[in-house]
Phi, psi and omega in degrees: 000114178254128183279317185226121185237019187261011176239149177299151182302326182298338181252010186299309170280121181194177181270069191281338189264182177278007172253098192295339177277351181277128176259133184236129170268098194300320182300330181252350181072024178276135183237135172246107192242111173288133175234131181255146175225132177246122175292329181303315182256353183054041180231157175248164174223133172260012176059057180247122185302337181291336182228352182233156177282118181225131173251106184285122184266227182278152181203110174289154183300321183272003179077015180289340171212129179220137171212154180202166172234151178216151176247138173213116180052047177069009171256135181246131177232150172251138177236146175213159176215140178223160180235129175271336174204171186298341185256001186229130177232138179241125180245152178224155166224155179213128175284119183262330178205135181253139177253001179197173178303129186300335179298336185257004176246121189246136171252121182243131174259107182265134182242130181209169177229145185301327181276002179079015179299151181284133175260131180247157179234127176261103185295326182294317179273344183068039185228134170265146185218138174224136179253129179231112187064238179258005184252157181236143172238124179249141180230124177233161184233156182296322176240150177294139178296150177298317172204163180239130181236158181239143185212162178280326183214167173298320179299322179292322175300313180296318180296323178298314177300310188290332179273325190243352181074188183273340186267066189212132188246351189295338183267008178302138180194152175250008179203125182190163175298327174236114179256128186249116175267112190258134179226158173234159187284346174289318184267330184225069177296330172240141179208166180209154173223162172218134178241134182224146180250135177205176183263010169211156180297318183297316180294320179298316179295317180300316180294320181295317180295318179294319181293329179298327180270001181284159180278125180301140178281155178242157174260117175291153178303138180271336178213125180234166182064239183302134181052043183308133175081001183295309180293324177302317182295318178301313179303312185293320180294318179294310187295318180292327182275358178274117185225179180257126177269100184293327182297316184256005179051057181210151169274146173200160177266107183291158175303325174195145178276006186259318181300148176246091183241032184107193183283336173205160179206125180232116167266135185303304182298313183300321182290324177292322176295324175300320178296317179300314182291318179297326182296344176299333187240326194212114181293324180297314181294324176298316178299316181300320181287321175296321178297320178295319180296316186273357172294343177276009177296133184258161175300335180288333179125331181280164172259126187304142178304305174218151172225121177233177176290349181255334190201163176216118181268074182277348179284349182217167180234200172226167182310134186281083178260003185297322181291324175301312182293316180300319179295317180293326176293322176297317179299319185286323184264334185074012185260110181295337181298335180294311181286330179294321183294327189249357186299312187300313180297320181291321179294318178298321180296318179300313181293325179300316180303314186286337180261339185248350185232025177234073188298334181261358179065036183259352179101355174244148186253159175235157178289147180205184178212109186285163181270063177219155176074183182230029184295148176302138179074001179311138177077022179236166177298323180297317179300318179297318180296332179304332184292342175273344187078353183247070197304312184251024181300143178296342178292348177263354188300327182265001180279138180246135179277130180253107181299333182293316179264353183056039182218163173284160185280357187249153164277123179271121184299309183300321180294317180292324176295319178298321181294319178296316179296319179301316179297319179298315180293322177297324177297318177297316181296315181299322180297318179295322182280352180084018178265077190295323180297318177295318180301317179292318180301312185285327176296318178296316179299316180300316180297316182295316181293318178301316181297317180293322177299313182297323184273317190264336184250015175262118177272101186289341177289313181268352181058050180203155174280146182204161170297155183215144172296138181301327182238039182189211189270188185277152176283140183291314185288146180237161173218175178297352173296347174301338180264356182296335174301338172291322181297318183264000177080023183272339185283134171289171180300317180292319178297320180297319179295322176297321179298323179297325178294322177291326183298329181257013180276113184287349176276351182234284189253333185282170180149175179302320178241130180214162009250128180291144181267027160203135183299152186296341178264005179271135177306331180293338181300322182293341179297324178049045179225122178053241185273008179257080172106344184272166181264133182242125184302319182296326180289314177304319181298318180293320178294319177301315178300318180295318178299318179292324179301320183273006178080015178271067187290327178297313180292323178296318179296322178296319179292322178297316178296316180298318181291320177298314180297321178298313181298313185292338179304320180260336185285313186299319186268322189238002181055042178259127174241095196273152174298323179202170189222154176290130185279351178260310185262342185078005181290149181265319192251029177282347174247131186294342182262014178271127179282136186273357181213064188266143188299316188281358170302329181292349174292338177293306175289341177301322178297320180296318176296319181295336176295340181253311181218123187215162171242091187282132183303335184251328183258356180075208181291121181235144174227133185241130174256100178273350184094344180282139178298137178194153167222125182221127179142176004282152175218162185282137173218168177297341181263008181111202182282128186237144171228133178248127180232136172237122178225125179052039176086353180260124178268135175233127172257119177254133178243126179053038174088355182241138177300131184243323184213140177222146174198150172259359181291135174276140177137199188238128167267129182225167182058035183290128176231122178239114180224169179299116176099346178200160173225143175218155181190162169258148177234110175255102183285146180289332180227147180285068181232133178296142180210185181229153173237123184261135172247090192297340178257015190279347183062203181235349185269072183210149176256142177248123177254117181252119178260109185265187181296139181080008177087007179295139182240131179237130177258138178208173179263145173290119185249127179053035178062024184233147171253129176270123182258119181291160177302130182284150177231119181069202186276355186288132178251115178296146179254135180244135174234124179251120181251120184262157177291155179302332182296322185267357182287147180294148183271345185267357178078355180242307178280119189299312183229151175271131184291000000 
């Protein structure tokens, strides 16, 4: 009997619940739950971040290595879990600091099953055992427990401790729905357990005993040297926030595992960003998150702003960034099934915006709240503001809600830019899927919206884009959405240059920490609450993408460095990945309503990773050699698992563990395509100096097709496994295609050549 079969086996044992130290074997619903008890305070802890102090450490996506620290009554413990195979998990604890005599501080390993099956303990073998259907789970410990107690629930175990203390024998039992193996820090300052699943009791016990003696696995650093720890941070934020939604029987990456907003909570934008971040490592997890985001698609056509176990805001949506994320996931994975699965919902959402949020029929949209559903705040100005995702932004202060049109009186700049970009990405997706009529429709829509943004939302007096009254002038307050026309391609060359001047203006957007979501000269900046003055990771990420789209790589790199430094300020010392940050001090937790472990905080280090290896919506797979030492990976690519290393100026791209490409040339390789039998890319050198690109597994039986400026094509032979790149002139990047003989082509369809 399998309870949950919707996750890959590699992720079956994982930290699925809101108790991060608890390991759950999801297919059987078996839980291994550490419970702490302090005699000093006569309190227990289930190590839950919502009520206990927890520092979330490293966490591999598949749960093969997990570690954390927790404090309870001035005692600090470290917990870790590792997996030797998909059916076996080994856990450890270590007392790091004691706040009382260790005899009186207890670590309990509670064993239970979702179906309420009885867990038994064999004192002679020192093994707990539970049978679920035809399968057995055995749990053994490095030291024998001081005593074993039985309870109906975890709550009853905690109540027993808190009512009777540790010096109590009446609850002793060798069989119960919750079996508690009790240890104390005087006798077991360090301890370990191992749980194993098998199809017989004897095999499960044998595996558990063998696993207990195995060497715990470690996670090697994912990013070293330049932007050290950036990829590691993305992995940890994604993995820790990935939990099991019991209501909908699905895995998903929550906005945070800390907020208590019901049994589940999905914000459309936040969930798509979770998919983008998860896709760096795992295509399955990315799909799961996109599916969760688009599960909010309504019969009307929009995708609900939020859906929780308590409420559903179907009367409103959020900025349509889903097509951008779906397109980037397709670029990263090379799997057309990703865009095919989500295209219909995204296309319906795009059309809904243009037909339901343009009350004057001018081609630009305003925020609104439709007369459907029963969502909280429906039919109010606040509900309409929700559609921007920037609920209390000063850019809404002058907006008036019109009950007749159920919309705000302003054209929202950020929303219109998102809509234009969404249409552009949908056009790309439709073309890949062969939906030519849709591709033309969405390309035309993108062009029309971009033109209107450039003409109608450009404040020529201030030389900046801004929100505007539908029937009047511009809104005084600004936010970083003023730079979003770069993201959607709406800014003219002159407008883009003006935007760069604003970007470096320290009285508005520039500063040690940027970008503030109210300009520094706006009275709202001093509020320092939510969207009034604080820095938001998702906004910085969008501006970074826009700068790169327009070729402003120097400015984009500066923003990436600034964003990385801001993130690391709280991450390195306190493992805080904040929802937003103070724009003056860079502090994360100076406001009580800031969540300390929010999913989109990982977009800040995402920019740092993207400076080296990225999947650009317009340039495709890009790798940049800046000359700075770095190692980043492994990460997911269409060619398999990739690691990029730069040492002493030489860049090496390794695919599936084998060196695939090397070069000392400074600059950017873009539009990289690696398929069975050929590789192609553009090379934009940083300096006009001739160089070479080595394909160490390339052999010699290959043709090189060089497409030069003006469309000139040169055919040549691959010599000494190297491509000679001529000195670049101007912005044109020559494209190289290497076609290999069938003999040297890889047999797996992913790795081009066998080393």
